[in-house]
Backbone as CSV, one residue per row, in Angstrom:
resi,resn,N_x,N_y,N_z,CA_x,CA_y,CA_z,C_x,C_y,C_z
1,MET,0.778,-0.976,0.093,-0.305,-0.270,0.160,0.665,1.257,-0.090
2,THR,0.506,2.218,-0.678,1.328,3.644,-0.726,0.676,4.582,-0.257
3,LEU,1.192,5.757,0.385,0.707,6.566,0.675,1.015,7.829,0.328
4,GLU,0.229,8.785,-0.418,0.531,9.977,-1.110,0.105,10.890,0.012
5,TYR,0.953,11.563,0.841,0.241,12.688,1.497,0.783,14.191,0.765
6,LEU,-0.176,14.797,0.642,0.172,16.056,-0.145,-0.023,17.514,0.400
7,ALA,-0.781,17.367,1.630,-0.962,18.302,2.253,-0.357,19.207,2.937
8,GLU,-0.228,20.207,3.704,0.572,20.889,4.279,1.279,19.729,5.794
9,LYS,2.064,19.732,6.303,3.050,18.877,7.184,2.155,19.283,8.485
10,GLU,1.784,20.812,8.840,0.983,20.617,10.043,-0.610,21.084,9.612
11,LEU,-1.065,20.301,8.888,-2.511,20.778,8.640,-3.176,20.051,9.575
12,GLN,-4.138,20.952,9.977,-4.939,20.620,11.297,-6.310,21.305,10.578
13,ILE,-7.374,20.263,10.797,-8.741,20.303,10.403,-9.773,19.681,11.759
14,LEU,-10.713,20.202,11.288,-12.254,19.989,12.503,-12.859,18.730,11.883
15,LEU,-13.067,17.529,12.591,-13.856,16.910,11.910,-14.500,15.863,13.194
16,ASP,-15.202,14.935,12.535,-15.885,13.973,13.587,-14.834,12.374,13.615
17,LYS,-13.965,12.418,14.671,-13.159,11.539,14.360,-13.494,9.871,14.049
18,ASP,-14.451,9.651,14.878,-15.092,8.285,14.908,-15.897,8.333,13.116
19,LYS,-16.463,9.245,12.798,-16.848,9.238,11.423,-15.999,8.809,10.511
20,PHE,-14.973,9.795,10.704,-13.549,9.814,9.818,-13.025,8.276,9.708
21,GLN,-12.623,7.747,10.589,-12.200,6.502,11.041,-13.080,5.518,10.432
22,LYS,-14.369,5.527,10.542,-15.313,4.544,9.937,-15.068,4.667,8.670
23,ILE,-15.305,5.908,8.027,-15.230,6.218,6.472,-13.526,5.574,5.839
24,LEU,-12.849,5.878,6.552,-11.478,5.272,6.390,-11.210,3.859,6.287
25,ASN,-11.912,3.132,7.313,-11.778,1.915,7.482,-12.491,1.083,6.625
26,ASN,-13.864,1.481,5.845,-14.840,0.860,4.778,-13.727,0.921,3.795
27,LEU,-13.612,2.339,3.022,-12.668,2.383,2.388,-11.254,1.524,2.152
28,LEU,-10.767,1.548,2.744,-9.307,0.598,3.035,-9.824,-0.682,2.849
29,SER,-10.546,-1.370,3.831,-10.869,-2.751,3.791,-11.846,-2.947,2.713
30,ASN,-12.365,-2.448,1.892,-13.025,-2.864,0.690,-11.783,-3.034,-0.264
31,ALA,-10.839,-1.996,0.014,-9.795,-1.940,-1.287,-9.047,-3.498,-1.086
32,LEU,-8.668,-3.437,0.364,-8.048,-4.875,0.421,-8.634,-5.888,0.070
33,LYS,-9.909,-5.989,0.417,-10.748,-7.418,0.055,-10.983,-7.425,-1.620
34,PHE,-10.964,-6.609,-2.435,-11.186,-6.714,-3.773,-9.795,-6.339,-4.421
35,THR,-8.663,-6.299,-4.075,-7.252,-6.220,-4.195,-6.341,-7.372,-4.503
36,PRO,-6.240,-8.054,-5.611,-5.670,-9.611,-5.949,-3.675,-9.232,-5.045
37,ALA,-3.367,-10.344,-4.916,-2.369,-10.782,-3.647,-1.273,-9.540,-4.304
38,GLN,-0.971,-9.459,-5.584,0.148,-8.472,-6.236,-0.364,-7.137,-6.447
39,GLY,-1.610,-6.954,-6.302,-2.285,-5.402,-6.515,-1.627,-4.454,-5.943
40,LYS,-2.082,-3.232,-6.244,-1.728,-1.887,-5.468,-2.878,-1.407,-4.942
41,ILE,-2.532,-0.799,-4.052,-3.573,0.341,-3.451,-2.985,1.519,-2.748
42,THR,-3.582,2.789,-3.070,-2.900,4.180,-2.954,-3.931,4.754,-2.175
43,LEU,-3.423,5.347,-1.080,-4.558,6.544,-0.363,-3.451,7.791,-0.564
44,THR,-4.442,8.602,-0.929,-3.991,9.979,-1.168,-4.804,11.017,-0.488
45,ILE,-3.877,11.829,0.391,-4.608,12.946,0.863,-3.960,14.455,0.689
46,ASP,-4.897,15.223,0.479,-4.358,16.584,0.139,-5.486,17.575,0.734
47,ASP,-4.887,18.724,0.801,-5.892,19.821,1.118,-6.216,20.476,0.020
48,LEU,-7.513,20.732,-0.054,-7.987,21.738,-0.902,-8.468,23.175,-0.638
49,GLY,-7.927,23.879,0.374,-7.810,24.954,0.321,-9.322,25.115,1.338
50,GLY,-9.205,24.790,2.558,-10.281,24.528,3.349,-11.203,23.225,3.501
51,LYS,-10.595,22.284,2.497,-10.998,20.710,2.520,-10.006,19.995,2.216
52,ILE,-10.743,18.611,2.615,-9.591,17.539,2.746,-10.219,16.761,1.723
53,PHE,-9.148,16.149,1.108,-9.282,15.449,-0.125,-8.640,13.930,0.212
54,LEU,-9.637,13.090,0.230,-9.230,11.654,0.614,-9.495,10.955,-0.601
55,LYS,-8.505,10.021,-1.334,-8.519,9.033,-2.428,-8.033,7.621,-2.130
56,VAL,-9.166,6.932,-2.241,-8.320,5.708,-2.253,-8.544,4.924,-3.594
57,ALA,-7.372,4.655,-4.166,-7.483,3.939,-5.481,-6.890,2.503,-5.399
58,ASP,-7.308,1.618,-6.250,-6.978,-0.035,-6.047,-6.911,-0.408,-7.461
59,THR,-6.133,-1.347,-7.655,-6.116,-2.468,-8.765,-6.713,-3.598,-8.784
60,GLY,-8.072,-3.302,-8.065,-9.171,-4.462,-8.064,-10.111,-4.375,-9.204
61,ARG,-10.992,-5.088,-9.031,-11.999,-5.236,-10.259,-12.690,-3.897,-10.313
62,GLY,-13.194,-3.438,-9.087,-14.065,-2.184,-9.154,-15.335,-2.212,-8.978
63,ILE,-16.164,-1.628,-9.063,-17.492,-1.868,-9.187,-18.049,-1.752,-10.361
64,SER,-19.132,-2.347,-10.316,-20.151,-2.919,-11.580,-21.030,-1.764,-11.536
65,LYS,-21.242,-1.372,-12.965,-22.024,-0.218,-13.284,-23.493,-0.072,-12.606
66,GLU,-23.880,-1.308,-12.478,-25.496,-1.840,-11.953,-24.930,-0.925,-10.438
67,ASN,-24.195,-1.234,-9.810,-23.925,-0.868,-8.291,-23.723,0.428,-7.658
68,ILE,-22.729,1.018,-9.073,-22.371,2.364,-8.634,-23.660,3.449,-8.466
69,PRO,-24.839,3.336,-8.663,-25.926,4.287,-7.832,-25.903,4.266,-6.731
70,ARG,-25.607,3.025,-6.045,-25.637,2.416,-4.675,-24.717,3.026,-3.770
71,VAL,-23.692,3.632,-4.545,-22.370,3.928,-3.628,-22.407,5.522,-3.256
């Protein structure tokens, strides 16, 4: 797994820690679950001027088109 931290080193944000942990855990566990053994998972964190940008990308099979509306 790769971490790309693009935000300021001393970035401070107000957020609900429990909700943020649940969201991050869900995204990462799904990426781990559906990515093959030799696959790649990348977590990117960036600061977009008062908003945090969080992206989880992987080389897994992806979400089927019929399931996209439910995500």
